[in-house]
C-alpha positions in Angstrom: 33.0 36.5 -21.6 34.6 39.7 -20.4 31.4 40.7 -18.4 31.2 37.1 -16.9 34.8 37.3 -15.8 34.3 40.8 -14.2 31.1 39.7 -12.4 33.2 36.6 -10.9 36.1 38.9 -10.0 33.8 41.4 -8.3 32.0 38.5 -6.5 35.3 37.1 -5.3 37.5 40.2 -4.7 34.8 42.6 -3.6 35.0 41.8 -0.1 38.1 42.4 2.0 40.0 39.4 3.1 40.6 38.6 6.7 43.7 40.3 7.8 43.2 39.7 11.5 41.4 37.0 13.2 39.2 37.2 16.1 41.2 36.3 19.3 38.2 35.3 21.4 36.5 32.0 20.9 32.8 31.9 20.4 30.5 31.2 23.2 29.6 27.7 24.5 26.1 27.8 22.8 27.8 28.1 19.3 30.2 25.0 20.1 27.2 23.1 21.5 25.4 23.7 18.3 28.4 22.4 16.3 28.6 19.3 18.2 24.9 18.5 17.7 25.4 19.1 14.0 28.2 16.6 14.0 26.4 13.8 16.1 23.1 14.6 14.3 24.5 13.8 10.8 25.6 10.3 12.1 22.1 9.0 12.1 20.9 5.9 10.3 17.9 5.1 8.2 14.6 4.0 8.9 12.0 5.7 11.2 14.2 5.7 14.3 17.2 7.0 12.3 15.1 9.9 11.1 13.9 10.6 14.6 17.5 10.7 15.7 18.6 13.0 12.9 15.8 15.5 13.2 15.8 15.8 16.9 19.5 16.5 17.0 19.6 18.8 14.0 16.5 20.6 15.5 18.4 21.2 18.7 21.5 22.3 16.8 19.5 25.0 14.8 17.9 26.1 18.1 21.2 26.6 19.7 22.4 28.5 16.5 19.3 30.7 16.8 20.1 31.4 20.4 23.8 32.3 19.5 22.7 34.5 16.8 20.3 36.3 19.1 22.4 36.8 22.0 26.1 37.0 20.8 26.0 37.8 17.1 22.9 40.1 17.3 22.2 39.3 13.7 18.5 39.1 12.6 19.1 37.3 9.4 21.3 34.5 11.0 18.7 34.1 13.7 15.9 34.0 11.2 17.5 31.3 8.9 18.4 29.0 11.9 14.9 29.4 13.5 13.2 28.6 10.2 15.4 25.5 10.0 14.6 24.6 13.5 10.9 24.9 12.8 11.3 22.5 9.8 13.1 19.9 11.8 10.5 20.0 14.5 7.8 19.6 12.1 9.4 16.6 10.5 10.1 15.1 13.9 6.5 15.2 14.7 5.4 13.8 11.4 8.0 10.9 11.6 6.7 10.2 15.1 3.1 10.1 13.9 4.2 7.6 11.3 5.9 5.3 13.8 2.8 5.4 16.0 0.5 4.6 13.0 2.5 1.3 12.2 2.1 -0.1 15.7 0.8 -3.7 15.7 -0.7 -6.3 18.0 1.6 -8.3 20.2 1.6 -11.3 17.9 2.4 -9.2 14.7 5.0 -7.4 16.6 6.7 -10.7 17.6 6.3 -12.0 14.0 8.0 -9.0 12.7 10.9 -9.2 15.3 11.4 -13.0 14.6 11.0 -13.3 10.9 10.8 -9.9 8.9 13.1 -7.5 10.8 16.2 -9.8 10.5 15.7 -9.5 6.7 15.8 -5.7 6.8 12.1 -5.4 6.2 10.9 -1.8 7.1 7.8 -1.1 9.1 6.1 0.5 6.2 6.5 -2.5 4.0 5.4 -4.8 6.8 2.4 -2.7 7.3 1.3 -3.4 3.8 1.9 -7.3 4.4 -0.2 -7.1 7.5 -3.0 -5.1 6.1 -3.3 -7.6 3.1 -4.3 -10.3 5.7 -6.7 -7.7 7.5 -4.5 -7.8 10.6 -6.1 -11.0 11.8 -4.6 -14.0 13.6 -6.9 -17.1 13.3 -7.2 -19.7 15.9 -7.3 -23.5 15.0 -8.1 -25.7 17.9 -6.5 -29.1 18.8 -7.3 -31.9 16.6 -9.2 -29.8 14.1 -8.1 -29.8 10.5 -6.8 -26.8 8.6 -7.0 -28.9 5.3 -8.3 -32.3 4.4 -6.8 -34.5 1.7 -8.7 -34.3 -1.6 -11.4 -31.8 -0.3 -9.9 -28.5 0.8 -9.3 -26.0 -1.9 -6.0 -24.1 -2.3 -7.3 -20.6 -1.9 -4.9 -19.0 0.6 -1.3 -18.7 2.0 -0.9 -19.2 5.8 1.9 -18.7 8.3 1.9 -20.6 11.6 2.6 -18.2 14.5 2.2 -20.7 17.5 1.4 -24.3 18.0 2.3 -27.4 15.9 0.7 -29.0 12.8 0.7 -32.6 11.9 0.8 -33.5 8.1 -0.4 -36.8 6.9 -1.2 -38.4 3.6 -3.8 -41.5 3.5 -3.3 -41.7 7.4 0.6 -42.0 7.0 2.7 -39.3 9.0 4.9 -37.0 6.8 6.2 -34.2 9.0 5.4 -31.4 11.4 4.8 -27.8 10.8 6.4 -25.4 13.5 5.9 -21.8 14.2 7.2 -19.4 11.5 6.6 -22.0 8.9 4.0 -21.9 6.1 1.1 -24.2 6.3 0.7 -24.6 2.5 3.9 -23.2 0.7 4.2 -26.4 -1.6 0.6 -26.1 -2.6 1.0 -22.3 -3.2 4.2 -22.9 -5.2 2.6 -25.6 -7.4 -0.1 -23.5 -8.8 -0.1 -20.6 -11.1 -2.2 -17.5 -10.2 -5.0 -18.5 -12.7 -5.0 -22.2 -11.7 -6.9 -23.9 -8.9 -6.2 -27.0 -6.9 -7.0 -29.0 -3.8 -4.8 -30.4 -1.0 -3.2 -33.7 -1.4 -2.4 -33.9 2.2 -4.3 -33.5 5.6 -3.1 -30.8 8.1 -4.4 -31.4 11.8 -3.5 -29.3 14.7 -1.8 -31.3 17.4 -2.1 -28.3 19.9 -4.1 -25.2 19.9 -2.6 -23.2 17.1 -2.7 -19.5 15.8 -1.8 -18.6 12.3 -2.1 -15.6 9.8 -3.7 -16.2 6.4 -3.5 -14.3 3.3 -6.2 -14.8 0.6 -4.7 -15.8 -2.8 -6.3 -13.1 -4.9 -5.5 -10.3 -2.4 -2.0 -11.5 -2.0 -1.3 -11.6 -5.8 -2.7 -8.1 -6.1 -0.3 -7.0 -3.5 2.6 -8.8 -5.4 1.5 -7.0 -8.7 1.7 -3.5 -7.0 4.8 -4.2 -4.9 7.5 -6.3 -6.6 9.8 -6.1 -3.7 7.1 -7.9 -1.5 6.8 -10.5 -4.3 10.4 -11.3 -4.2 10.4 -11.5 -0.5 7.5 -14.0 -0.3 9.2 -16.0 -3.1 12.4 -16.3 -1.1 10.6 -17.1 2.1 8.3 -19.8 0.4 11.4 -21.3 -1.4 13.2 -21.6 2.0 10.1 -23.2 3.7 9.8 -25.9 0.9 13.3 -26.7 1.1 13.1 -27.2 4.9 10.2 -29.6 4.3 11.8 -31.6 1.8 15.0 -32.0 4.0 12.7 -33.2 6.8 11.1 -35.7 4.4 14.5 -36.8 3.1 15.7 -37.7 6.6 12.5 -39.9 7.1 13.2 -41.7 3.8 16.8 -42.5 5.0 15.8 -44.0 8.3 12.5 -45.9 7.2 11.6 -48.5 4.7 8.3 -49.6 3.4 6.5 -46.3 4.0 4.6 -44.2 1.4 5.7 -40.6 1.4 4.1 -37.4 -0.1 6.6 -34.5 -0.5 3.6 -32.0 -0.3 3.4 -31.3 -3.9 0.1 -32.3 -5.7 0.3 -35.5 -7.6 3.8 -36.1 -6.5 4.3 -39.2 -4.3 7.5 -41.0 -3.2 7.0 -44.7 -2.7 9.7 -46.6 -0.8 9.5 -50.2 -2.1 11.0 -53.1 -0.2 14.8 -53.2 -0.4 16.2 -55.3 -3.3 19.5 -56.9 -3.5 22.0 -55.2 -5.8 22.4 -56.4 -9.3 25.7 -57.4 -10.7 26.7 -56.1 -14.1 26.9 -59.7 -15.5 23.4 -60.4 -14.1 22.1 -57.2 -15.7 23.6 -58.0 -19.1 22.0 -61.5 -18.8 18.5 -60.0 -18.2 19.0 -57.5 -21.1 19.9 -60.2 -23.5 16.8 -62.3 -22.6 14.7 -59.2 -23.0 13.3 -59.3 -19.5 11.5 -56.3 -18.2 13.5 -53.9 -16.2 12.5 -53.7 -12.5 12.1 -50.3 -11.1 14.6 -49.9 -8.3 13.7 -48.9 -4.7 13.0 -45.3 -3.9 12.0 -44.3 -7.4 10.0 -41.1 -7.5 6.7 -41.4 -9.3 5.0 -38.1 -10.6 
């Protein structure tokens, strides 16, 4: 303990304290380096935040190297600052290469700006999502079917990029699918990874459409590797299903006598003709006589 105390005392008190301070201020290069340090450490996260930080810190270390070489004339200060400048420069080049490597086509860039960027999804995560669909945008011509009722298997998940899709069941119109909505989110959500199924609705292009499709098996493999992407798609699919259900609910309220399918396999909503309300006394009379109970209008059958 005594040796440790003497070591710390020698380390602290071995050097003389500053009795007089330098009256002249350092040169403008030193102050410029300090300003760059302060501004550089205010950078954010992500690729562009890293570019901001490394660029300003690199300039700050370069200014410190120049200051050490011209004003201080200290080789050790110059060496350390120049090494740090070199490290920041290499990091800046590396991040720039990464940003260029995650560049996408126009449609994928617009999809990122409209759907994924507002959710705070980074470009690296988005690149994994795009690579899972082979970075391909598929075209569906007008009046061509994406899926046919009772025939098309559920083997992928698709997101509409442009155009409009009409959804029908047995020839009855259900709702439209607009850009940035999934084409088959209810079918996807209704099946487990090991199950198979077929569409219970028909999806027809009302205009020339473009969509992105993820194959079922490849997407589940991506989910297994990246839990964050799995949770992201779970939220997006759940929100998409809710929008479709609200659209169908609006149609149920304004129409009578139509047959509706809420896009889940084997799940139909039958709107029966409107029946007059039953008074409590009449209901008790029917129960006493043992008459069968009539199913009220709007009951959902599974």
